[in-house]
PDB file of N, CA, C and O in Angstrom:
ATOM      1  N   MET A   1     186.756 -36.810 145.176  1.00  0.00           N
ATOM      2  CA  MET A   1     185.643 -37.023 144.266  1.00  0.00           C
ATOM      3  C   MET A   1     184.994 -38.358 144.623  1.00  0.00           C
ATOM      4  O   MET A   1     185.688 -39.370 144.725  1.00  0.00           O
ATOM      5  N   PRO A   2     183.687 -38.376 144.811  1.00  0.00           N
ATOM      6  CA  PRO A   2     183.004 -39.639 145.126  1.00  0.00           C
ATOM      7  C   PRO A   2     183.160 -40.661 144.005  1.00  0.00           C
ATOM      8  O   PRO A   2     183.282 -40.310 142.831  1.00  0.00           O
ATOM      9  N   GLU A   3     183.153 -41.936 144.396  1.00  0.00           N
ATOM     10  CA  GLU A   3     183.332 -43.005 143.419  1.00  0.00           C
ATOM     11  C   GLU A   3     182.104 -43.225 142.541  1.00  0.00           C
ATOM     12  O   GLU A   3     182.185 -43.943 141.545  1.00  0.00           O
ATOM     13  N   ASP A   4     180.976 -42.625 142.890  1.00  0.00           N
ATOM     14  CA  ASP A   4     179.768 -42.815 142.103  1.00  0.00           C
ATOM     15  C   ASP A   4     179.620 -41.768 141.005  1.00  0.00           C
ATOM     16  O   ASP A   4     178.525 -41.565 140.478  1.00  0.00           O
ATOM     17  N   THR A   5     180.729 -41.097 140.657  1.00  0.00           N
ATOM     18  CA  THR A   5     180.699 -40.107 139.587  1.00  0.00           C
ATOM     19  C   THR A   5     181.717 -40.447 138.508  1.00  0.00           C
ATOM     20  O   THR A   5     182.696 -41.154 138.745  1.00  0.00           O
ATOM     21  N   VAL A   6     181.456 -39.923 137.323  1.00  0.00           N
ATOM     22  CA  VAL A   6     182.361 -40.066 136.182  1.00  0.00           C
ATOM     23  C   VAL A   6     182.892 -38.672 135.880  1.00  0.00           C
ATOM     24  O   VAL A   6     182.120 -37.719 135.769  1.00  0.00           O
ATOM     25  N   ARG A   7     184.209 -38.553 135.747  1.00  0.00           N
ATOM     26  CA  ARG A   7     184.805 -37.258 135.408  1.00  0.00           C
ATOM     27  C   ARG A   7     185.188 -37.265 133.940  1.00  0.00           C
ATOM     28  O   ARG A   7     185.799 -38.216 133.454  1.00  0.00           O
ATOM     29  N   LEU A   8     184.828 -36.203 133.237  1.00  0.00           N
ATOM     30  CA  LEU A   8     185.210 -36.069 131.842  1.00  0.00           C
ATOM     31  C   LEU A   8     185.429 -34.610 131.510  1.00  0.00           C
ATOM     32  O   LEU A   8     184.951 -33.715 132.207  1.00  0.00           O
ATOM     33  N   MET A   9     186.165 -34.387 130.424  1.00  0.00           N
ATOM     34  CA  MET A   9     186.495 -33.025 130.013  1.00  0.00           C
ATOM     35  C   MET A   9     185.594 -32.606 128.858  1.00  0.00           C
ATOM     36  O   MET A   9     185.334 -33.388 127.944  1.00  0.00           O
ATOM     37  N   CYS A  10     185.130 -31.388 128.909  1.00  0.00           N
ATOM     38  CA  CYS A  10     184.330 -30.841 127.821  1.00  0.00           C
ATOM     39  C   CYS A  10     185.191 -30.805 126.555  1.00  0.00           C
ATOM     40  O   CYS A  10     186.311 -30.297 126.589  1.00  0.00           O
ATOM     41  N   PRO A  11     184.681 -31.340 125.437  1.00  0.00           N
ATOM     42  CA  PRO A  11     185.466 -31.368 124.202  1.00  0.00           C
ATOM     43  C   PRO A  11     185.564 -30.016 123.487  1.00  0.00           C
ATOM     44  O   PRO A  11     186.347 -29.875 122.547  1.00  0.00           O
ATOM     45  N   ASN A  12     184.790 -29.033 123.914  1.00  0.00           N
ATOM     46  CA  ASN A  12     184.830 -27.707 123.308  1.00  0.00           C
ATOM     47  C   ASN A  12     186.187 -27.071 123.613  1.00  0.00           C
ATOM     48  O   ASN A  12     186.522 -26.854 124.777  1.00  0.00           O
ATOM     49  N   LEU A  13     186.963 -26.773 122.578  1.00  0.00           N
ATOM     50  CA  LEU A  13     188.326 -26.266 122.752  1.00  0.00           C
ATOM     51  C   LEU A  13     188.397 -24.926 123.468  1.00  0.00           C
ATOM     52  O   LEU A  13     189.441 -24.587 124.025  1.00  0.00           O
ATOM     53  N   THR A  14     187.323 -24.163 123.468  1.00  0.00           N
ATOM     54  CA  THR A  14     187.333 -22.885 124.172  1.00  0.00           C
ATOM     55  C   THR A  14     186.863 -23.025 125.618  1.00  0.00           C
ATOM     56  O   THR A  14     186.885 -22.048 126.367  1.00  0.00           O
ATOM     57  N   CYS A  15     186.441 -24.211 126.020  1.00  0.00           N
ATOM     58  CA  CYS A  15     185.918 -24.446 127.366  1.00  0.00           C
ATOM     59  C   CYS A  15     186.847 -25.361 128.169  1.00  0.00           C
ATOM     60  O   CYS A  15     187.507 -24.912 129.107  1.00  0.00           O
ATOM     61  N   ARG A  16     186.896 -26.638 127.799  1.00  0.00           N
ATOM     62  CA  ARG A  16     187.753 -27.664 128.409  1.00  0.00           C
ATOM     63  C   ARG A  16     187.551 -27.831 129.918  1.00  0.00           C
ATOM     64  O   ARG A  16     188.482 -28.220 130.623  1.00  0.00           O
ATOM     65  N   LYS A  17     186.348 -27.540 130.419  1.00  0.00           N
ATOM     66  CA  LYS A  17     186.058 -27.709 131.843  1.00  0.00           C
ATOM     67  C   LYS A  17     185.947 -29.193 132.177  1.00  0.00           C
ATOM     68  O   LYS A  17     185.580 -30.000 131.323  1.00  0.00           O
ATOM     69  N   ILE A  18     186.264 -29.549 133.418  1.00  0.00           N
ATOM     70  CA  ILE A  18     186.115 -30.915 133.907  1.00  0.00           C
ATOM     71  C   ILE A  18     184.716 -31.034 134.504  1.00  0.00           C
ATOM     72  O   ILE A  18     184.328 -30.246 135.367  1.00  0.00           O
ATOM     73  N   LEU A  19     183.967 -32.025 134.037  1.00  0.00           N
ATOM     74  CA  LEU A  19     182.621 -32.254 134.536  1.00  0.00           C
ATOM     75  C   LEU A  19     182.611 -33.511 135.390  1.00  0.00           C
ATOM     76  O   LEU A  19     183.326 -34.469 135.095  1.00  0.00           O
ATOM     77  N   ALA A  20     181.813 -33.515 136.437  1.00  0.00           N
ATOM     78  CA  ALA A  20     181.596 -34.701 137.261  1.00  0.00           C
ATOM     79  C   ALA A  20     180.118 -35.041 137.132  1.00  0.00           C
ATOM     80  O   ALA A  20     179.259 -34.283 137.584  1.00  0.00           O
ATOM     81  N   VAL A  21     179.824 -36.174 136.519  1.00  0.00           N
ATOM     82  CA  VAL A  21     178.441 -36.591 136.300  1.00  0.00           C
ATOM     83  C   VAL A  21     178.214 -37.929 136.997  1.00  0.00           C
ATOM     84  O   VAL A  21     179.165 -38.690 137.174  1.00  0.00           O
ATOM     85  N   PRO A  22     176.975 -38.237 137.399  1.00  0.00           N
ATOM     86  CA  PRO A  22     176.721 -39.515 138.066  1.00  0.00           C
ATOM     87  C   PRO A  22     176.947 -40.695 137.124  1.00  0.00           C
ATOM     88  O   PRO A  22     176.772 -40.574 135.912  1.00  0.00           O
ATOM     89  N   LYS A  23     177.338 -41.841 137.694  1.00  0.00           N
ATOM     90  CA  LYS A  23     177.562 -43.042 136.886  1.00  0.00           C
ATOM     91  C   LYS A  23     176.292 -43.463 136.156  1.00  0.00           C
ATOM     92  O   LYS A  23     176.363 -44.133 135.126  1.00  0.00           O
ATOM     93  N   SER A  24     175.140 -43.079 136.675  1.00  0.00           N
ATOM     94  CA  SER A  24     173.874 -43.418 136.016  1.00  0.00           C
ATOM     95  C   SER A  24     173.740 -42.720 134.665  1.00  0.00           C
ATOM     96  O   SER A  24     172.861 -43.073 133.878  1.00  0.00           O
ATOM     97  N   ALA A  25     174.599 -41.731 134.380  1.00  0.00           N
ATOM     98  CA  ALA A  25     174.566 -41.015 133.102  1.00  0.00           C
ATOM     99  C   ALA A  25     175.373 -41.721 132.021  1.00  0.00           C
ATOM    100  O   ALA A  25     175.407 -41.246 130.886  1.00  0.00           O
ATOM    101  N   ARG A  26     176.027 -42.848 132.337  1.00  0.00           N
ATOM    102  CA  ARG A  26     176.823 -43.577 131.334  1.00  0.00           C
ATOM    103  C   ARG A  26     175.955 -43.923 130.126  1.00  0.00           C
ATOM    104  O   ARG A  26     174.834 -44.412 130.267  1.00  0.00           O
ATOM    105  N   GLY A  27     176.498 -43.658 128.935  1.00  0.00           N
ATOM    106  CA  GLY A  27     175.780 -43.942 127.698  1.00  0.00           C
ATOM    107  C   GLY A  27     174.773 -42.875 127.304  1.00  0.00           C
ATOM    108  O   GLY A  27     174.113 -43.000 126.272  1.00  0.00           O
ATOM    109  N   LYS A  28     174.645 -41.837 128.102  1.00  0.00           N
ATOM    110  CA  LYS A  28     173.683 -40.771 127.823  1.00  0.00           C
ATOM    111  C   LYS A  28     174.420 -39.492 127.435  1.00  0.00           C
ATOM    112  O   LYS A  28     175.646 -39.419 127.523  1.00  0.00           O
ATOM    113  N   THR A  29     173.671 -38.502 127.012  1.00  0.00           N
ATOM    114  CA  THR A  29     174.230 -37.204 126.646  1.00  0.00           C
ATOM    115  C   THR A  29     173.951 -36.214 127.768  1.00  0.00           C
ATOM    116  O   THR A  29     172.830 -36.127 128.268  1.00  0.00           O
ATOM    117  N   VAL A  30     174.980 -35.468 128.160  1.00  0.00           N
ATOM    118  CA  VAL A  30     174.835 -34.419 129.169  1.00  0.00           C
ATOM    119  C   VAL A  30     175.277 -33.099 128.552  1.00  0.00           C
ATOM    120  O   VAL A  30     175.927 -33.082 127.507  1.00  0.00           O
ATOM    121  N   ARG A  31     174.929 -32.013 129.189  1.00  0.00           N
ATOM    122  CA  ARG A  31     175.289 -30.687 128.693  1.00  0.00           C
ATOM    123  C   ARG A  31     176.277 -30.027 129.646  1.00  0.00           C
ATOM    124  O   ARG A  31     176.085 -30.038 130.862  1.00  0.00           O
ATOM    125  N   CYS A  32     177.328 -29.458 129.084  1.00  0.00           N
ATOM    126  CA  CYS A  32     178.314 -28.730 129.883  1.00  0.00           C
ATOM    127  C   CYS A  32     177.635 -27.489 130.456  1.00  0.00           C
ATOM    128  O   CYS A  32     177.022 -26.716 129.719  1.00  0.00           O
ATOM    129  N   ARG A  33     177.744 -27.301 131.757  1.00  0.00           N
ATOM    130  CA  ARG A  33     177.110 -26.144 132.397  1.00  0.00           C
ATOM    131  C   ARG A  33     177.822 -24.840 132.066  1.00  0.00           C
ATOM    132  O   ARG A  33     177.244 -23.760 132.187  1.00  0.00           O
ATOM    133  N   SER A  34     179.073 -24.945 131.650  1.00  0.00           N
ATOM    134  CA  SER A  34     179.854 -23.753 131.365  1.00  0.00           C
ATOM    135  C   SER A  34     179.572 -23.188 129.974  1.00  0.00           C
ATOM    136  O   SER A  34     179.364 -21.984 129.820  1.00  0.00           O
ATOM    137  N   CYS A  35     179.564 -24.073 128.942  1.00  0.00           N
ATOM    138  CA  CYS A  35     179.433 -23.578 127.568  1.00  0.00           C
ATOM    139  C   CYS A  35     178.201 -24.109 126.834  1.00  0.00           C
ATOM    140  O   CYS A  35     177.855 -23.595 125.771  1.00  0.00           O
ATOM    141  N   GLY A  36     177.532 -25.129 127.382  1.00  0.00           N
ATOM    142  CA  GLY A  36     176.327 -25.659 126.759  1.00  0.00           C
ATOM    143  C   GLY A  36     176.558 -26.755 125.733  1.00  0.00           C
ATOM    144  O   GLY A  36     175.605 -27.205 125.098  1.00  0.00           O
ATOM    145  N   THR A  37     177.804 -27.199 125.554  1.00  0.00           N
ATOM    146  CA  THR A  37     178.107 -28.267 124.594  1.00  0.00           C
ATOM    147  C   THR A  37     177.507 -29.585 125.070  1.00  0.00           C
ATOM    148  O   THR A  37     177.607 -29.927 126.248  1.00  0.00           O
ATOM    149  N   ASN A  38     176.882 -30.328 124.150  1.00  0.00           N
ATOM    150  CA  ASN A  38     176.370 -31.654 124.467  1.00  0.00           C
ATOM    151  C   ASN A  38     177.518 -32.653 124.428  1.00  0.00           C
ATOM    152  O   ASN A  38     178.308 -32.664 123.485  1.00  0.00           O
ATOM    153  N   ILE A  39     177.607 -33.496 125.463  1.00  0.00           N
ATOM    154  CA  ILE A  39     178.709 -34.449 125.605  1.00  0.00           C
ATOM    155  C   ILE A  39     178.137 -35.831 125.864  1.00  0.00           C
ATOM    156  O   ILE A  39     177.301 -36.002 126.751  1.00  0.00           O
ATOM    157  N   ARG A  40     178.579 -36.812 125.101  1.00  0.00           N
ATOM    158  CA  ARG A  40     178.169 -38.205 125.306  1.00  0.00           C
ATOM    159  C   ARG A  40     179.071 -38.817 126.379  1.00  0.00           C
ATOM    160  O   ARG A  40     180.293 -38.844 126.228  1.00  0.00           O
ATOM    161  N   VAL A  41     178.462 -39.309 127.464  1.00  0.00           N
ATOM    162  CA  VAL A  41     179.218 -39.944 128.542  1.00  0.00           C
ATOM    163  C   VAL A  41     179.526 -41.375 128.104  1.00  0.00           C
ATOM    164  O   VAL A  41     178.612 -42.106 127.722  1.00  0.00           O
ATOM    165  N   PRO A  42     180.790 -41.788 128.149  1.00  0.00           N
ATOM    166  CA  PRO A  42     181.140 -43.155 127.730  1.00  0.00           C
ATOM    167  C   PRO A  42     180.376 -44.193 128.549  1.00  0.00           C
ATOM    168  O   PRO A  42     180.131 -44.001 129.740  1.00  0.00           O
ATOM    169  N   SER A  43     180.001 -45.298 127.893  1.00  0.00           N
ATOM    170  CA  SER A  43     179.241 -46.334 128.588  1.00  0.00           C
ATOM    171  C   SER A  43     180.126 -47.212 129.456  1.00  0.00           C
ATOM    172  O   SER A  43     179.629 -47.849 130.384  1.00  0.00           O
ATOM    173  N   ALA A  44     181.432 -47.265 129.180  1.00  0.00           N
ATOM    174  CA  ALA A  44     182.364 -48.055 129.988  1.00  0.00           C
ATOM    175  C   ALA A  44     183.659 -47.268 130.140  1.00  0.00           C
ATOM    176  O   ALA A  44     184.000 -46.454 129.282  1.00  0.00           O
ATOM    177  N   PRO A  45     184.377 -47.509 131.230  1.00  0.00           N
ATOM    178  CA  PRO A  45     185.656 -46.817 131.401  1.00  0.00           C
ATOM    179  C   PRO A  45     186.606 -47.123 130.249  1.00  0.00           C
ATOM    180  O   PRO A  45     186.686 -48.266 129.800  1.00  0.00           O
ATOM    181  N   ALA A  46     187.315 -46.126 129.775  1.00  0.00           N
ATOM    182  CA  ALA A  46     188.220 -46.292 128.633  1.00  0.00           C
ATOM    183  C   ALA A  46     189.360 -47.254 128.948  1.00  0.00           C
ATOM    184  O   ALA A  46     189.814 -47.976 128.060  1.00  0.00           O
ATOM    185  N   ILE A  47     189.829 -47.277 130.185  1.00  0.00           N
ATOM    186  CA  ILE A  47     190.935 -48.159 130.558  1.00  0.00           C
ATOM    187  C   ILE A  47     190.511 -49.618 130.435  1.00  0.00           C
ATOM    188  O   ILE A  47     191.251 -50.430 129.880  1.00  0.00           O
ATOM    189  N   ALA A  48     189.350 -49.954 130.939  1.00  0.00           N
ATOM    190  CA  ALA A  48     188.873 -51.336 130.862  1.00  0.00           C
ATOM    191  C   ALA A  48     188.659 -51.740 129.409  1.00  0.00           C
ATOM    192  O   ALA A  48     188.961 -52.871 129.028  1.00  0.00           O
ATOM    193  N   LYS A  49     188.150 -50.841 128.612  1.00  0.00           N
ATOM    194  CA  LYS A  49     187.920 -51.127 127.197  1.00  0.00           C
ATOM    195  C   LYS A  49     189.250 -51.365 126.484  1.00  0.00           C
ATOM    196  O   LYS A  49     189.354 -52.277 125.664  1.00  0.00           O
ATOM    197  N   ALA A  50     190.263 -50.560 126.786  1.00  0.00           N
ATOM    198  CA  ALA A  50     191.579 -50.720 126.166  1.00  0.00           C
ATOM    199  C   ALA A  50     192.207 -52.044 126.578  1.00  0.00           C
ATOM    200  O   ALA A  50     192.831 -52.710 125.751  1.00  0.00           O
ATOM    201  N   ALA A  51     192.057 -52.435 127.831  1.00  0.00           N
ATOM    202  CA  ALA A  51     192.609 -53.710 128.297  1.00  0.00           C
ATOM    203  C   ALA A  51     191.946 -54.870 127.572  1.00  0.00           C
ATOM    204  O   ALA A  51     192.611 -55.847 127.228  1.00  0.00           O
ATOM    205  N   PHE A  52     190.652 -54.774 127.339  1.00  0.00           N
ATOM    206  CA  PHE A  52     189.931 -55.817 126.618  1.00  0.00           C
ATOM    207  C   PHE A  52     190.447 -55.924 125.189  1.00  0.00           C
ATOM    208  O   PHE A  52     190.636 -57.030 124.682  1.00  0.00           O
ATOM    209  N   GLU A  53     190.675 -54.797 124.539  1.00  0.00           N
ATOM    210  CA  GLU A  53     191.177 -54.803 123.166  1.00  0.00           C
ATOM    211  C   GLU A  53     192.575 -55.413 123.098  1.00  0.00           C
ATOM    212  O   GLU A  53     192.889 -56.124 122.144  1.00  0.00           O
ATOM    213  N   ASP A  54     193.428 -55.141 124.107  1.00  0.00           N
ATOM    214  CA  ASP A  54     194.774 -55.713 124.135  1.00  0.00           C
ATOM    215  C   ASP A  54     194.725 -57.229 124.243  1.00  0.00           C
ATOM    216  O   ASP A  54     195.469 -57.920 123.548  1.00  0.00           O
ATOM    217  N   LYS A  55     193.863 -57.758 125.101  1.00  0.00           N
ATOM    218  CA  LYS A  55     193.747 -59.205 125.265  1.00  0.00           C
ATOM    219  C   LYS A  55     193.207 -59.848 123.999  1.00  0.00           C
ATOM    220  O   LYS A  55     193.607 -60.954 123.636  1.00  0.00           O
ATOM    221  N   LYS A  56     192.300 -59.153 123.332  1.00  0.00           N
ATOM    222  CA  LYS A  56     191.704 -59.675 122.109  1.00  0.00           C
ATOM    223  C   LYS A  56     192.756 -59.776 121.002  1.00  0.00           C
ATOM    224  O   LYS A  56     192.717 -60.710 120.202  1.00  0.00           O
ATOM    225  N   SER A  57     193.683 -58.837 120.947  1.00  0.00           N
ATOM    226  CA  SER A  57     194.687 -58.821 119.882  1.00  0.00           C
ATOM    227  C   SER A  57     195.835 -59.793 120.145  1.00  0.00           C
ATOM    228  O   SER A  57     196.606 -60.084 119.231  1.00  0.00           O
ATOM    229  N   ASP A  58     195.969 -60.308 121.386  1.00  0.00           N
ATOM    230  CA  ASP A  58     197.030 -61.257 121.711  1.00  0.00           C
ATOM    231  C   ASP A  58     196.797 -62.639 121.112  1.00  0.00           C
ATOM    232  O   ASP A  58     197.743 -63.412 120.957  1.00  0.00           O
ATOM    233  N   LYS A  59     195.560 -62.956 120.778  1.00  0.00           N
ATOM    234  CA  LYS A  59     195.253 -64.275 120.230  1.00  0.00           C
ATOM    235  C   LYS A  59     195.719 -64.357 118.782  1.00  0.00           C
ATOM    236  O   LYS A  59     195.510 -63.416 118.016  1.00  0.00           O
ATOM    237  N   PRO A  60     196.348 -65.464 118.392  1.00  0.00           N
ATOM    238  CA  PRO A  60     196.791 -65.606 116.999  1.00  0.00           C
ATOM    239  C   PRO A  60     195.604 -65.757 116.050  1.00  0.00           C
ATOM    240  O   PRO A  60     194.572 -66.325 116.409  1.00  0.00           O
ATOM    241  N   ALA A  61     195.765 -65.247 114.850  1.00  0.00           N
ATOM    242  CA  ALA A  61     194.707 -65.346 113.843  1.00  0.00           C
ATOM    243  C   ALA A  61     194.606 -66.786 113.366  1.00  0.00           C
ATOM    244  O   ALA A  61     195.619 -67.463 113.187  1.00  0.00           O
ATOM    245  N   ALA A  62     193.380 -67.249 113.162  1.00  0.00           N
ATOM    246  CA  ALA A  62     193.184 -68.645 112.734  1.00  0.00           C
ATOM    247  C   ALA A  62     193.153 -68.767 111.238  1.00  0.00           C
ATOM    248  O   ALA A  62     192.996 -69.869 110.711  1.00  0.00           O
TER     249      ALA A  62
END
């Protein structure tokens, strides 16, 4: 899979197809070609976002 694409799974429980969309689609809505469900492409990778949240929670409360 080329690095300039984002892979995501259709949230429709009867479909669950894997979609490959261009990175330029981040933050936009795309349509599953298999079932027609509208899917919001995440604006940032979930792993990077989770790592940021972990670092944020490590700081003691003031």
